[in-house]
C-alpha positions in Angstrom: 117.2 87.8 123.6 119.3 90.6 125.8 118.6 93.5 127.5 120.6 95.6 124.9 118.9 93.6 121.7 115.4 94.5 123.3 116.3 98.0 124.0 117.2 98.2 120.4 114.0 96.2 119.0 111.5 98.8 121.2 113.6 101.6 119.9 112.4 100.6 115.9 109.1 99.4 116.9 107.3 102.5 116.2 109.2 101.9 112.0 107.6 98.2 112.3 103.7 99.4 113.2 104.2 102.2 110.8 105.1 100.2 107.3 102.4 97.1 108.8 99.5 99.9 109.4 100.6 101.3 105.8 100.7 97.5 104.5 96.8 96.6 105.9 95.8 99.6 104.6 96.9 98.9 101.3 96.1 95.7 101.4 92.3 95.8 102.5 92.4 99.2 99.5 93.4 96.7 96.8 90.7 94.4 97.5 88.2 96.8 98.1 89.2 98.4 94.8 89.2 94.9 92.5 86.4 93.3 94.2 83.7 95.0 95.4 81.5 96.9 93.5 81.1 100.7 93.7 78.4 102.0 95.4 77.1 99.0 96.0 76.7 98.0 100.2 77.3 93.9 101.2 75.9 93.2 104.1 78.2 91.5 106.0 76.6 91.5 109.8 73.8 93.0 111.5 75.1 96.9 111.3 78.0 96.2 108.8 78.5 96.5 105.1 81.3 96.7 103.1 80.8 100.0 100.9 83.3 100.5 98.2 83.3 104.7 97.5 86.4 107.0 96.6 86.4 110.2 99.2 87.9 113.5 97.5 87.7 114.8 100.9 88.8 114.6 104.2 87.5 112.4 107.6 84.3 112.0 107.0 84.0 113.4 103.5 84.7 116.7 104.9 84.9 119.2 102.0 84.2 116.6 99.6 82.8 117.9 97.6 85.2 121.3 97.6 85.5 121.4 93.7 89.4 119.8 93.9 91.5 122.2 95.3 91.2 120.0 98.7 93.0 117.4 97.0 96.4 119.8 97.5 95.7 121.1 100.7 95.0 117.4 102.2 98.5 116.0 100.6 100.5 119.1 101.5 98.9 118.1 105.3 99.5 114.5 105.2 103.0 115.0 104.1 104.2 118.3 106.7 102.1 115.8 109.4 104.5 112.7 108.8 107.2 114.7 108.3 106.5 116.5 111.7 105.6 112.8 113.3 109.4 111.2 111.8 111.2 113.7 113.5 109.1 113.8 116.3 109.6 109.7 117.1 113.8 110.3 116.4 113.4 112.6 119.5 111.5 110.1 121.3 113.7 107.9 124.3 112.2 104.3 124.6 110.8 104.7 127.9 107.6 106.4 125.9 107.0 103.6 124.2 103.5 104.2 124.3 104.2 107.9 123.0 105.7 106.4 120.4 103.1 103.6 119.4 100.4 106.4 119.1 102.1 108.7 116.5 103.8 104.9 114.7 99.7 104.2 113.7 99.2 108.2 112.8 102.3 108.5 110.5 101.0 104.7 108.6 97.9 105.4 108.7 98.8 109.4 107.4 100.7 107.8 104.7 98.2 105.1 103.2 95.6 108.2 102.8 98.5 110.5 101.2 99.6 107.1 99.0 95.4 107.0 98.1 95.5 111.0 97.0 98.8 110.6 95.1 97.6 107.6 93.0 94.0 107.7 92.2 93.3 111.7 93.8 91.1 110.6 96.5 90.3 108.3 99.2 89.6 105.1 98.6 86.8 103.8 101.8 84.7 100.5 102.6 83.6 100.4 105.6 80.5 101.5 106.9 79.1 100.8 110.4 75.5 101.9 110.4 72.1 101.6 113.1 69.0 101.3 111.3 69.0 104.5 108.8 71.8 106.7 110.0 75.7 105.6 109.0 78.1 106.5 110.0 80.7 108.0 107.6 82.4 105.7 105.6 86.2 104.5 106.3 89.3 102.3 105.5 92.3 101.0 107.3 94.5 104.3 107.5 91.1 106.3 109.3 91.0 103.9 112.0 95.2 103.6 112.2 94.4 107.7 112.8 91.8 107.6 115.3 93.4 105.2 117.2 96.7 107.0 117.4 95.2 110.6 118.4 92.9 108.7 121.3 96.3 107.0 122.5 98.1 110.6 122.1 95.8 112.5 124.3 95.2 109.9 127.0 99.0 110.1 126.5 98.6 113.6 127.2 96.5 113.8 130.0 98.3 111.4 132.1 101.4 112.7 131.7 99.6 116.4 132.4 100.7 117.6 128.7 104.0 118.0 129.8 107.2 115.6 129.6 110.6 115.6 128.1 111.6 113.7 125.6 
């Protein structure tokens, strides 16, 4: 691989990661929808269940019982965030690969959950981690990608002092 082709592949790596996250999220949610019983935990490992549920709220079921208006709010936020991050991605140089990957994870996860909101008017969740009687809020691959991307973004900000030229 030549240097120019390596630079080109790094430049567009964020698109591949975004598509990969979206695809993994869609595949796992489709499997959950097709094969998991709604609201019944399936024990996989100690401290881990598959537990298919729908979430009309945001992360960790925030505003889950708000009556429906939150669906439009979270959809609008997802569209705004996605467009903003795509514009940001186009401005970031390939020297900032860590940041590009972080943002790609956030976009992929955001688009995965947005797809659910548009298609089902709620988000499919199915990953249930717990300790004794305490259960972490049920989540999905998109939520994981968003959280990992956000952590990477925070690390990038801390590492670079919050100011950088793009």
